[in-house]
N, CA, C and O of each residue as an XYZ file, in Angstrom:
740
protein
N       0.740     -1.083     -0.049
C       0.075     -0.030      0.285
C       1.028      1.421     -0.179
O       1.980      1.813      0.496
N       0.713      1.874     -1.030
C       1.211      3.440     -0.921
C       0.863      4.340      0.219
O      -0.291      4.316      0.646
N       1.818      5.186      0.787
C       1.773      5.806      1.747
C       1.903      7.322      1.230
O       2.735      7.656      0.387
N       0.853      8.332      1.918
C       0.520      9.603      1.316
C      -0.421     10.244      2.075
O      -1.120      9.633      2.883
N      -0.513     11.633      1.852
C      -1.410     12.156      2.672
C      -2.874     12.080      2.217
O      -3.265     12.956      1.445
N      -3.485     11.391      2.505
C      -4.578     11.168      1.665
C      -5.728     12.201      1.728
O      -6.333     12.443      0.684
N      -6.018     12.722      2.682
C      -6.966     13.535      2.762
C      -6.416     14.764      1.553
O      -7.286     15.123      0.760
N      -5.212     15.309      1.428
C      -4.893     15.877      0.241
C      -5.363     15.373     -1.385
O      -5.972     15.736     -2.391
N      -4.702     14.439     -0.881
C      -5.315     13.352     -2.877
C      -6.570     13.512     -2.963
O      -7.056     14.002     -3.983
N      -7.466     13.062     -1.728
C      -8.406     12.703     -2.274
C      -9.385     14.399     -2.351
O     -10.408     14.542     -3.019
N      -8.992     15.062     -1.835
C      -9.850     16.622     -1.928
C     -10.096     16.985     -3.402
O     -11.040     17.648     -3.832
N      -9.013     16.397     -4.157
C      -8.871     16.765     -5.759
C      -9.935     15.700     -6.092
O     -10.610     16.468     -6.777
N     -10.366     14.973     -6.130
C     -11.496     13.628     -6.620
C     -12.632     14.199     -6.887
O     -13.462     14.621     -6.082
N     -12.682     14.216     -8.689
C     -14.230     14.859     -9.085
C     -15.155     13.387     -9.239
O     -16.372     13.261     -9.103
N     -14.089     12.297     -9.585
C     -14.979     11.016     -9.745
C     -14.725      9.794     -9.325
O     -13.658      9.541     -8.765
N     -15.734      8.802     -9.550
C     -15.105      7.701     -9.033
C     -15.318      6.185     -9.941
O     -16.389      5.579     -9.990
N     -14.369      5.863    -10.451
C     -14.769      4.588    -11.351
C     -14.540      3.206    -10.695
O     -13.459      3.122    -10.112
N     -15.204      2.273    -10.670
C     -15.369      1.222    -10.301
C     -15.134     -0.078    -11.155
O     -15.537     -0.081    -12.319
N     -14.447     -1.281    -10.589
C     -14.302     -2.481    -11.190
C     -15.833     -3.341    -10.910
O     -16.671     -2.551    -10.474
N     -16.204     -4.320    -11.015
C     -17.047     -4.754    -10.970
C     -16.910     -6.477    -10.044
O     -17.310     -6.660     -8.895
N     -16.298     -7.459    -10.868
C     -16.042     -8.886     -9.870
C     -14.765     -8.375     -9.063
O     -13.816     -7.768     -9.560
N     -14.888     -8.664     -7.987
C     -14.201     -8.517     -6.980
C     -13.971     -7.460     -6.296
O     -13.082     -7.383     -5.449
N     -15.226     -5.997     -6.787
C     -14.747     -4.944     -6.126
C     -16.519     -4.795     -5.518
O     -16.841     -5.007     -4.349
N     -17.405     -4.423     -6.535
C     -18.749     -4.314     -6.484
C     -19.586     -5.600     -6.094
O     -20.635     -5.495     -5.459
N     -18.961     -7.092     -6.593
C     -19.386     -7.842     -6.228
C     -18.002     -8.941     -5.637
O     -16.797     -8.830     -5.864
N     -18.759    -10.005     -4.805
C     -17.750    -10.534     -4.280
C     -16.580    -11.357     -5.166
O     -15.469    -11.654     -4.727
N     -17.083    -11.655     -6.507
C     -16.013    -12.065     -7.407
C     -16.654    -13.813     -7.777
O     -16.249    -14.803     -8.385
N     -17.442    -13.552     -7.264
C     -18.330    -15.211     -7.702
C     -19.180    -14.794     -9.003
O     -19.813    -13.787     -9.322
N     -18.938    -15.873     -9.531
C     -19.967    -15.838    -10.885
C     -20.612    -17.578    -10.845
O     -20.006    -18.649    -10.872
N     -22.031    -17.268    -10.774
C     -22.688    -18.775    -10.424
C     -23.709    -18.536    -11.759
O     -24.268    -17.550    -12.240
N     -23.647    -19.975    -12.090
C     -24.539    -20.375    -13.424
C     -25.775    -21.446    -13.077
O     -25.760    -22.351    -12.243
N     -26.712    -21.103    -13.868
C     -27.691    -22.155    -12.961
C     -27.627    -23.442    -14.309
O     -26.808    -23.269    -15.212
N     -28.392    -24.482    -14.330
C     -28.090    -25.515    -15.408
C     -28.720    -25.029    -16.448
O     -28.376    -25.554    -17.507
N     -29.586    -24.148    -16.531
C     -30.287    -23.041    -17.721
C     -29.165    -22.313    -18.321
O     -29.283    -22.205    -19.542
N     -28.181    -21.818    -17.855
C     -26.702    -20.995    -18.227
C     -27.037    -19.739    -18.099
O     -26.533    -18.817    -18.740
N     -28.158    -19.613    -17.018
C     -28.572    -18.177    -16.437
C     -27.252    -18.008    -15.632
O     -26.632    -18.958    -15.155
N     -26.824    -16.483    -15.512
C     -25.533    -16.051    -14.792
C     -26.274    -15.482    -13.457
O     -27.461    -15.154    -13.482
N     -25.566    -15.407    -12.437
C     -25.803    -14.667    -10.961
C     -24.876    -13.910    -10.640
O     -23.713    -14.224    -10.892
N     -25.185    -12.775    -10.027
C     -24.342    -12.033     -9.152
C     -24.897    -11.463     -8.130
O     -26.116    -11.303     -8.064
N     -23.947    -11.032     -7.069
C     -24.463    -10.531     -5.446
C     -23.674     -9.391     -5.493
O     -22.453     -9.485     -5.618
N     -24.402     -8.030     -5.381
C     -24.398     -6.962     -5.260
C     -24.544     -6.576     -3.551
O     -25.093     -7.314     -2.733
N     -23.943     -5.302     -3.258
C     -24.192     -5.077     -1.622
C     -24.776     -3.751     -1.807
O     -24.191     -2.888     -2.462
N     -26.240     -3.505     -1.091
C     -27.033     -2.306     -1.081
C     -26.448     -1.176     -0.756
O     -26.519     -0.083     -1.318
N     -25.591     -1.644      0.621
C     -24.764     -0.292      1.369
C     -23.783      0.097      0.413
O     -23.564      1.303      0.299
N     -23.170     -0.693     -0.277
C     -22.277      0.039     -1.467
C     -22.903      0.869     -2.521
O     -22.390      1.935     -2.861
N     -24.069      0.387     -3.084
C     -24.942      1.200     -3.918
C     -25.503      2.490     -3.408
O     -25.732      3.424     -4.177
N     -25.699      2.546     -2.272
C     -26.490      3.575     -0.965
C     -25.060      4.430     -1.236
O     -25.227      5.525     -1.774
N     -23.998      4.135     -0.995
C     -23.084      5.036     -0.991
C     -22.739      5.540     -2.400
O     -22.681      6.770     -2.422
N     -22.580      5.162     -3.163
C     -22.481      5.107     -4.735
C     -24.042      6.707     -5.118
O     -23.691      7.750     -5.669
N     -24.950      6.571     -4.856
C     -25.997      7.361     -4.708
C     -25.447      8.452     -3.938
O     -25.381      9.601     -4.373
N     -24.982      8.032     -2.597
C     -24.917     10.014     -1.989
C     -23.711     10.295     -2.556
O     -23.500     11.506     -2.605
N     -22.834      9.604     -3.007
C     -21.266     10.375     -3.761
C     -22.491     11.398     -4.969
O     -21.891     12.337     -5.491
N     -23.422     11.331     -5.233
C     -23.572     12.308     -6.230
C     -24.055     13.241     -5.828
O     -24.441     14.119     -6.600
N     -24.191     13.350     -4.435
C     -24.757     14.386     -3.564
C     -23.291     15.553     -3.752
O     -23.486     16.767     -3.803
N     -22.328     15.142     -3.810
C     -21.011     16.008     -3.905
C     -20.855     16.168     -5.432
O     -19.723     16.403     -5.855
N     -21.764     16.075     -6.199
C     -21.352     16.019     -7.701
C     -20.115     15.122     -8.243
O     -19.305     15.446     -9.112
N     -20.155     14.324     -7.760
C     -19.200     13.033     -8.035
C     -19.734     12.514     -9.342
O     -20.924     12.562     -9.655
N     -18.700     11.979    -10.134
C     -18.995     11.666    -11.400
C     -18.714      9.860    -11.295
O     -17.572      9.594    -10.922
N     -19.464      8.843    -11.530
C     -19.603      7.721    -11.433
C     -19.359      6.915    -12.166
O     -20.150      6.963    -13.108
N     -18.369      5.843    -12.298
C     -18.554      4.925    -13.608
C     -17.660      3.410    -13.581
O     -16.771      3.071    -12.800
N     -18.105      2.855    -14.439
C     -17.661      1.478    -14.282
C     -16.550      0.671    -15.103
O     -17.267      0.546    -16.096
N     -15.948      0.341    -15.294
C     -14.770     -0.369    -15.873
C     -14.578     -1.801    -15.747
O     -13.969     -2.088    -14.716
N     -14.934     -2.884    -16.535
C     -14.820     -3.909    -16.169
C     -14.372     -4.883    -17.659
O     -14.569     -4.677    -18.856
N     -13.746     -5.906    -16.966
C     -13.178     -6.450    -18.247
C     -13.602     -7.829    -18.458
O     -12.882     -8.728    -18.892
N     -15.219     -7.960    -18.010
C     -16.054     -8.455    -18.901
C     -16.971     -7.972    -19.428
O     -17.120     -6.750    -19.426
N     -18.162     -9.126    -20.247
C     -19.673     -8.184    -20.395
C     -20.335     -9.122    -19.557
O     -20.048    -10.295    -19.318
N     -21.562     -8.185    -19.022
C     -22.634     -9.203    -18.604
C     -23.881     -7.964    -18.562
O     -23.700     -6.807    -18.183
N     -24.971     -8.460    -18.982
C     -26.174     -7.823    -19.127
C     -26.486     -7.567    -17.370
O     -27.021     -6.545    -16.941
N     -26.111     -8.511    -16.661
C     -26.611     -7.932    -15.027
C     -25.604     -7.118    -14.671
O     -25.944     -6.643    -13.588
N     -24.225     -6.559    -15.074
C     -23.546     -5.320    -14.717
C     -24.539     -4.054    -15.026
O     -24.644     -3.107    -14.247
N     -25.256     -4.160    -16.264
C     -25.512     -3.028    -16.971
C     -27.181     -2.779    -16.369
O     -27.729     -1.677    -16.338
N     -27.774     -4.019    -15.937
C     -29.022     -3.449    -15.184
C     -28.854     -3.095    -13.792
O     -29.863     -2.694    -13.211
N     -27.611     -3.178    -13.056
C     -27.008     -2.388    -11.900
C     -26.558     -1.284    -12.193
O     -26.872     -0.266    -11.574
N     -25.823     -1.301    -13.094
C     -25.421      0.416    -13.580
C     -26.592      1.297    -13.751
O     -26.542      2.498    -13.486
N     -27.865      0.576    -14.286
C     -29.160      1.394    -14.526
C     -29.702      1.583    -13.415
O     -30.149      2.718    -13.248
N     -29.857      0.637    -12.333
C     -29.980      1.008    -10.970
C     -29.424      1.987    -10.319
O     -30.095      2.753     -9.627
N     -28.321      2.074    -10.436
C     -27.291      3.233     -9.906
C     -27.366      4.573    -10.612
O     -26.964      5.583    -10.034
N     -27.925      4.629    -11.990
C     -27.941      5.868    -12.706
C     -26.491      5.904    -13.281
O     -26.171      6.966    -13.813
N     -25.652      4.995    -13.256
C     -24.461      5.139    -13.996
C     -24.277      4.564    -15.503
O     -24.106      3.439    -15.972
N     -24.414      6.091    -16.126
C     -24.003      5.846    -17.657
C     -22.795      5.514    -18.265
O     -22.690      4.926    -19.342
N     -21.838      5.922    -17.519
C     -20.428      5.880    -18.101
C     -20.129      4.337    -17.636
O     -19.632      3.967    -16.572
N     -20.509      3.665    -18.574
C     -20.368      1.835    -18.452
C     -19.240      1.393    -19.359
O     -19.185      1.841    -20.505
N     -18.216      0.425    -18.846
C     -17.421     -0.047    -19.943
C     -16.835     -1.314    -19.661
O     -15.869     -1.712    -19.009
N     -17.672     -1.788    -20.318
C     -17.742     -3.422    -20.476
C     -16.669     -3.920    -21.936
O     -16.547     -3.542    -23.101
N     -16.023     -4.997    -21.023
C     -15.155     -6.022    -22.290
C     -14.565     -5.011    -22.436
O     -14.829     -4.303    -23.408
N     -13.406     -4.574    -21.342
C     -12.113     -3.451    -21.269
C     -11.272     -4.441    -19.867
O     -11.240     -4.098    -18.685
N     -10.641     -5.749    -20.491
C      -9.698     -5.848    -19.853
C      -8.277     -5.134    -19.549
O      -7.375     -5.281    -18.725
N      -8.518     -4.386    -20.513
C      -6.910     -3.485    -20.518
C      -7.732     -2.068    -20.395
O      -8.141     -1.539    -21.429
N      -7.947     -1.516    -19.232
C      -8.570     -0.611    -18.731
C      -8.200      1.186    -18.720
O      -8.844      2.172    -18.363
N      -6.902      0.989    -19.278
C      -6.609      2.377    -19.631
C      -7.209      3.485    -20.751
O      -7.346      4.708    -20.788
N      -7.538      2.129    -21.807
C      -8.292      3.365    -22.832
C      -9.648      3.671    -22.470
O     -10.233      4.537    -23.122
N     -10.422      2.896    -21.219
C     -11.635      3.543    -20.869
C     -11.397      4.477    -19.971
O     -12.110      5.481    -19.955
N     -10.407      4.322    -19.110
C      -9.930      5.634    -17.994
C      -9.985      6.708    -18.728
O     -10.681      7.670    -18.402
N      -9.145      6.672    -19.978
C      -8.758      7.892    -20.982
C      -9.763      8.336    -21.434
O      -9.821      9.553    -21.612
N     -10.872      7.510    -21.764
C     -11.981      8.010    -22.510
C     -13.094      8.614    -21.592
O     -13.966      9.350    -22.055
N     -13.032      8.295    -20.366
C     -13.938      8.896    -19.212
C     -13.105     10.365    -19.044
O     -13.485     11.472    -19.426
N     -12.094     10.081    -18.484
C     -11.356     11.501    -18.192
C     -11.539     12.613    -19.148
O     -11.770     13.774    -18.808
N     -11.378     12.026    -20.854
C     -11.669     13.073    -21.672
C     -13.005     13.542    -22.029
O     -13.254     14.688    -22.403
N     -14.019     12.408    -21.868
C     -15.643     12.856    -21.388
C     -15.937     13.734    -20.585
O     -16.601     14.745    -20.813
N     -15.465     13.404    -19.606
C     -15.477     14.672    -18.666
C     -14.583     15.667    -18.175
O     -14.720     16.264    -17.107
N     -13.626     15.826    -19.030
C     -12.519     16.916    -19.091
C     -11.643     16.824    -17.725
O     -11.228     17.898    -17.289
N     -11.365     15.789    -17.101
C     -10.569     15.543    -16.029
C      -9.270     15.233    -16.301
O      -8.957     14.968    -17.461
N      -8.395     15.220    -15.353
C      -7.330     14.804    -15.358
C      -7.061     13.553    -14.035
O      -7.870     13.355    -13.128
N      -5.758     12.823    -14.203
C      -5.543     11.605    -13.550
C      -6.040     12.022    -12.317
O      -6.893     11.262    -11.858
N      -5.734     13.115    -11.558
C      -5.484     13.724    -10.321
C      -6.435     13.374     -9.499
O      -6.368     12.993     -8.330
N      -7.830     13.621    -10.589
C      -8.971     14.151    -10.198
C      -9.971     13.211    -10.057
O     -11.115     13.513     -9.718
N      -9.500     11.769    -10.367
C     -10.252     10.364    -10.400
C      -9.894      9.500     -9.480
O      -8.700      9.204     -9.445
N     -10.798      8.889     -8.529
C     -10.320      7.545     -7.839
C     -10.895      6.540     -8.754
O     -11.713      6.766     -9.646
N     -10.178      4.975     -8.314
C     -10.453      3.939     -8.747
C     -10.239      2.586     -7.954
O      -9.172      2.200     -7.477
N     -11.189      2.084     -7.916
C     -11.398      0.829     -6.888
C     -11.256     -0.653     -7.870
O     -11.918     -1.344     -8.644
N     -10.206     -0.594     -7.372
C     -10.047     -2.177     -8.520
C      -9.468     -3.209     -7.471
O      -9.114     -2.863     -6.344
N      -9.390     -4.777     -8.037
C      -9.075     -5.630     -7.047
C      -7.796     -6.517     -8.152
O      -7.337     -7.452     -7.496
N      -7.354     -6.474     -9.133
C      -6.580     -7.378     -9.256
C      -5.454     -6.990    -10.466
O      -5.648     -5.861    -10.916
N      -4.685     -7.479    -10.876
C      -3.719     -7.132    -11.627
C      -4.223     -6.571    -13.239
O      -3.464     -5.822    -13.854
N      -5.338     -6.931    -13.751
C      -5.530     -5.982    -14.745
C      -6.218     -4.280    -14.448
O      -6.570     -3.425    -15.261
N      -6.210     -4.273    -12.969
C      -6.962     -3.213    -12.485
C      -5.390     -2.153    -11.924
O      -5.416     -0.946    -11.686
N      -4.295     -2.972    -11.848
C      -3.252     -2.343    -11.410
C      -2.462     -0.995    -12.367
O      -1.735     -0.200    -11.771
N      -2.659     -0.892    -13.587
C      -2.101     -0.004    -14.440
C      -3.178      1.258    -13.963
O      -2.646      2.325    -13.655
N      -4.336      1.181    -13.911
C      -5.539      2.550    -13.507
C      -5.004      2.841    -12.339
O      -4.297      3.847    -12.295
N      -5.149      2.260    -11.443
C      -4.675      2.148    -10.024
C      -3.328      3.201     -9.783
O      -3.289      4.223     -9.099
N      -2.532      2.732    -10.386
C      -1.202      3.403    -10.440
C      -1.278      4.665    -10.708
O      -0.535      5.437    -10.101
N      -2.219      5.160    -11.703
C      -1.773      6.262    -12.687
C      -3.146      7.451    -11.783
O      -2.872      8.608    -11.463
N      -4.269      6.926    -11.580
C      -5.437      7.822    -11.108
C      -4.979      8.339     -9.333
O      -4.300      7.818     -8.448
N      -5.564      9.285     -9.424
C      -5.667     10.543     -8.508
C      -5.588      9.730     -6.749
O      -5.221     10.405     -5.787
N      -5.964      8.338     -6.606
C      -6.354      7.986     -5.433
C      -6.959      6.528     -5.855
O      -7.856      6.314     -6.670
N      -6.288      5.670     -5.145
C      -7.147      4.130     -5.468
C      -6.909      3.514     -4.458
O      -5.951      3.627     -3.693
N      -8.328      2.409     -4.401
C      -8.177      1.817     -3.434
C      -8.707      0.382     -3.664
O      -9.239      0.192     -4.758
N      -8.632     -0.873     -2.623
C      -9.011     -1.856     -3.584
C      -9.422     -2.879     -1.820
O      -8.708     -2.738     -0.827
N     -10.673     -3.816     -1.849
C     -11.122     -4.492     -1.031
C     -10.090     -5.192     -0.008
O      -8.953     -5.268     -0.475
N     -10.242     -5.696      1.234
C      -9.457     -6.498      1.932
C      -9.121     -7.609      0.977
O      -7.933     -7.517      0.668
N      -9.717     -8.625      0.391
C      -9.434     -9.513     -0.365
C      -8.948     -9.512     -1.560
O      -8.865    -10.558     -2.203
N      -8.593     -8.449     -1.994
C      -8.049     -7.955     -3.437
C      -6.714     -8.842     -3.602
O      -6.162     -9.300     -2.602
N      -6.237     -9.058     -4.839
C      -4.356     -9.517     -4.793
C      -3.633     -8.615     -4.384
O      -3.792     -7.400     -4.261
N      -2.357     -9.687     -4.065
C      -1.236     -8.976     -3.962
C      -0.928     -7.785     -4.182
O      -0.740     -6.888     -3.359
N      -0.849     -7.744     -5.671
C      -0.462     -6.266     -6.234
C      -1.597     -5.343     -6.392
O      -1.344     -4.145     -6.519
N      -2.840     -5.761     -6.400
C      -3.456     -4.505     -6.196
C      -3.276     -3.809     -4.431
O      -3.215     -2.596     -4.232
N      -3.240     -4.418     -3.774
C      -2.992     -4.161     -2.543
C      -1.785     -3.099     -2.607
O      -1.854     -1.882     -2.434
N      -0.532     -3.981     -2.937
C       0.597     -2.870     -3.436
C       0.586     -1.714     -3.920
O       1.464     -0.883     -3.689
N      -0.182     -1.567     -4.484
C      -0.718     -0.594     -5.685
C      -1.740      0.760     -5.394
O      -1.660      1.869     -5.922
N      -2.651      0.315     -4.449
C      -3.428      1.082     -3.383
C      -2.889      2.046     -2.271
O      -1.912      2.051     -1.522
N      -4.131      2.983     -2.537
C      -3.382      4.163     -1.513
C      -4.090      3.717     -0.351
O      -3.556      3.868      0.748
N      -5.531      3.041     -0.471
C      -6.069      2.585      0.637
C      -6.545      0.949      0.394
O      -6.968      0.601     -0.708
N      -6.426     -0.059      1.587
C      -6.978     -1.209      1.483
C      -7.894     -0.956      2.399
O      -7.628     -0.388      3.458
N      -9.562     -1.536      1.920
C     -10.530     -1.657      2.923
C     -10.513     -2.729      3.965
O     -10.220     -3.907      3.763
N     -10.827     -2.239      4.992
C     -11.328     -3.509      6.092
C     -11.975     -4.239      5.460
O     -11.286     -5.259      5.438
N     -13.234     -4.510      4.675
C     -14.226     -4.955      3.775
C     -13.508     -5.766      2.652
O     -12.568     -5.368      1.965
N     -14.168     -7.059      2.592
C     -14.112     -7.896      1.282
C     -14.839     -7.322      0.364
O     -15.681     -6.490      0.705
N     -14.655     -7.653     -0.963
C     -15.334     -7.257     -1.971
C     -16.857     -7.722     -2.077
O     -17.204     -8.903     -2.045
N     -17.538     -6.858     -2.182
C     -19.161     -7.117     -2.214
C     -19.690     -6.972     -0.986
O     -20.898     -7.022     -0.759
N     -18.709     -6.764     -0.046
C     -19.488     -6.947      1.355
C     -19.018     -5.678      2.355
O     -18.399     -5.677      3.419
N     -19.520     -4.726      1.635
C     -19.044     -3.118      2.214
C     -18.078     -2.261      2.122
O     -17.967     -1.220      2.769
N     -17.269     -2.736      1.216
C     -15.813     -1.988      0.519
C     -15.731     -0.949      0.194
O     -14.858     -0.137      0.504
N     -17.063     -0.742     -0.809
C     -16.961      0.268     -1.552
C     -17.457      1.187     -0.602
O     -16.721      2.156     -0.414
N     -18.870      1.134      0.272
C     -19.306      1.840      1.091
C     -18.260      2.611      2.140
O     -18.496      3.792      2.395
N     -17.191      2.007      2.707
C     -16.262      2.152      3.320
C     -15.377      3.539      2.556
O     -15.133      4.620      3.093
N     -15.024      3.115      1.204
C     -14.038      3.847      0.527
C     -14.564      5.150      0.189
O     -13.877      6.165      0.066
N     -15.993      5.060      0.024
C     -17.120      5.971     -0.731
C     -17.161      7.162      0.577
O     -16.979      8.370      0.424
N     -17.506      6.321      2.134
C     -17.069      7.154      3.463
C     -16.060      8.063      3.385
O     -16.184      9.252      3.676
N     -15.010      7.507      2.979
C     -13.633      8.061      3.194
C     -13.411      9.523      2.005
O     -12.669     10.495      2.148
N     -14.146      9.270      1.117
C     -14.163     10.268      0.041
C     -14.877     11.349      0.623
O     -14.455     12.505      0.656
N     -16.341     10.828      1.243
C     -17.313     11.875      1.649
C     -16.320     12.695      2.666
O     -16.336     13.916      2.513
N     -15.446     12.164      3.698
C     -15.174     12.493      4.871
C     -13.882     13.873      4.830
O     -13.736     14.854      5.559
N     -13.095     13.370      3.607
C     -12.034     14.147      2.761
C     -12.378     15.201      2.486
O     -11.816     16.251      2.797
N     -13.902     14.987      1.511
C     -14.224     16.502      0.954
C     -14.977     17.326      1.663
O     -15.146     18.499      1.331
N     -15.655     16.633      3.016
C     -16.327     17.295      3.451
C     -15.792     18.257      4.644
O     -16.220     19.360      4.982
N     -14.821     17.564      5.126
C     -14.019     17.459      6.036
C     -14.348     17.098      7.498
O     -13.827     17.483      8.544
N     -15.436     16.187      7.248
C     -15.915     15.562      8.580
C     -15.927     13.809      8.762
O     -16.417     12.985      7.990
N     -15.363     13.627      9.782
C     -14.949     12.231      9.833
C     -15.775     11.788     11.393
O     -15.598     12.451     12.414
N     -16.664     10.586     11.339
C     -17.407      9.973     10.349
C     -18.424     11.125      9.944
O     -19.017     12.020     10.546
N     -18.343     10.695      8.701
C     -19.493     11.330      7.643
C     -20.768     11.829      7.915
O     -21.320     12.777      7.355
N     -21.271     10.999      8.974
C     -22.617     10.637      9.462
C     -23.518     11.880      9.409
O     -24.678     11.665      9.059
N     -23.169     13.166      9.703
C     -24.202     14.282      9.552
C     -24.217     14.242      8.248
O     -25.347     14.394      7.784
N     -23.259     14.071      7.369
C     -23.328     14.283      5.501
C     -24.472     12.960      5.137
O     -25.336     13.351      4.351
N     -24.586     11.935      5.429
C     -25.715     10.845      5.221
C     -27.066     11.542      5.861
O     -28.013     11.934      5.180
N     -26.996     11.608      7.010
C     -28.341     12.024      7.763
C     -28.985     12.899      6.832
O     -30.103     12.665      6.373
N     -28.155     14.111      6.486
C     -28.796     15.427      5.925
C     -29.158     14.890      4.489
O     -30.158     15.376      3.962
N     -28.356     13.822      3.728
C     -28.514     13.367      2.169
C     -30.147     12.746      2.385
O     -31.192     13.076      1.824
N     -29.861     11.660      3.496
C     -31.117     10.741      3.656
C     -32.446     11.759      3.608
O     -33.293     11.634      2.724
N     -32.540     12.806      4.678
C     -33.513     13.939      4.544
C     -34.150     14.601      3.973
O     -35.197     15.239      4.072
N     -32.793     14.226      2.803
C     -33.467     15.309      1.021
C     -34.099     14.274      0.609
O     -35.216     14.653      0.256
N     -33.974     13.090      0.453
C     -34.014     11.805     -0.559
C     -35.870     12.196     -0.736
O     -36.534     12.686      0.177
N     -36.450     11.814     -2.197
C     -37.571     11.819     -2.607
C     -38.607     11.169     -2.294
O     -38.012     10.098     -2.179
N     -39.938     10.839     -1.993
C     -40.503      9.594     -1.611
C     -40.650      9.086     -2.584
O     -40.615      9.873     -3.530
N     -40.862      7.756     -2.918
C     -41.505      7.210     -4.075
C     -42.625      6.612     -3.665
O     -42.662      6.155     -2.523
N     -43.628      6.521     -4.439
C     -44.873      5.629     -4.571
C     -45.187      4.749     -5.630
O     -46.228      4.093     -5.599
């Protein structure tokens, strides 16, 4: 794990990019006898992604595989910057930055394995789940206390929110955000 003044690094962040398998999911891919695929996503991770929008954060996904389930989850989280079939993630990273007028230091990335390491090494702030590969842990600015698909993204989002708002833990931020959520019927 790299060592820096993380608050200073994170204060520059305007966007968060996420890998899927091993970050948003535990990394398991289940298949039924009929060929259906199943993935598990953590609701708390999703809620924190939605909360980051309160800070005007741009959110995107870069994944090495293609999955209709990932497209569905991205839609549920209002993530329109979805890059699938991107095992070499640098071109997608560069496209995302160009699209939003960002530079490396303004983008955070959460990955878990060797194909994520090039973006992790280049972006402004990188993080990984506790069960990430050794190379991801060595490349990351932050290693979560939580495993993939079980709150790692939530913890990382809370760290970003705390650095951006100056409040740790960011409980008041979350409570204020929840008070302003619209009612759905």
